[in-house]
N, C-alpha and C positions, 0 to 999 in steps of 0.2 A: 569917431573915424579911425582904421587900425593903422595903428603906430608900422613904421619900415625903420630896420636896420641894418647893415651889412652883417652878413652872415657864410662865414668859410667854413669849408668843412674839405679838410686834406687827408691825404693819407701818408705813413709812413713807416719806411721796413723798422727792423729792431736798430739799423745804427745811424736812426734819426735822420737818413735820407727821403727827401720829399719823393713820394711813389707817382702819386696825381692829388693832382687839384680838383675835383669834387663840384664842388659851391664857390663863387667868390662874386655875389651880387648885392644888392641891397630885396630885402625882402615884405613883406609883409607881416603880422603876427597872422601865423597861423598854423597851421602842420601841414607835413611837407614829406616827398619821399623822394629817393634818389635810387637810378636804377646805376648800379656798378658790374662791369664787365674786366673780371681779374685774368683774359684769360693769358693774357700778352705775363703774366704775374708767375714765377711757382710756391709753390702750397708755403706754408708756413705763418707765423706771429706776424701780425702787421699794427701798428696806433694808427687808430682816426680824432682827429680831432677837431670838434667843432665848436668856434666862438662865434656867437651874435650878440654886438652890445658891449654888455661888460658879462655876460654870461661866458664861459669858456669849460671844458671837458673835452680829455681826454681817455679812451678806451682801447681795451686790447682784441684784437678781431684774431681768427683762427680760419687761413683761406685753405683749403683741403681739393686738390684737383684729381 
């Protein structure tokens, strides 16, 4: 039986301000994809943070328009 945990995927600008919450829900163990539409954001470097259970990671993302 798959294990479910709270999954949060958030996007931040370089000043640390939250730009978008892309996922914030219970998810069963597995592989998922998220569609992101950055049309309202300027080009630049953003940070995204993924938290699932006790796992957490942040990475940089370059958005080009």
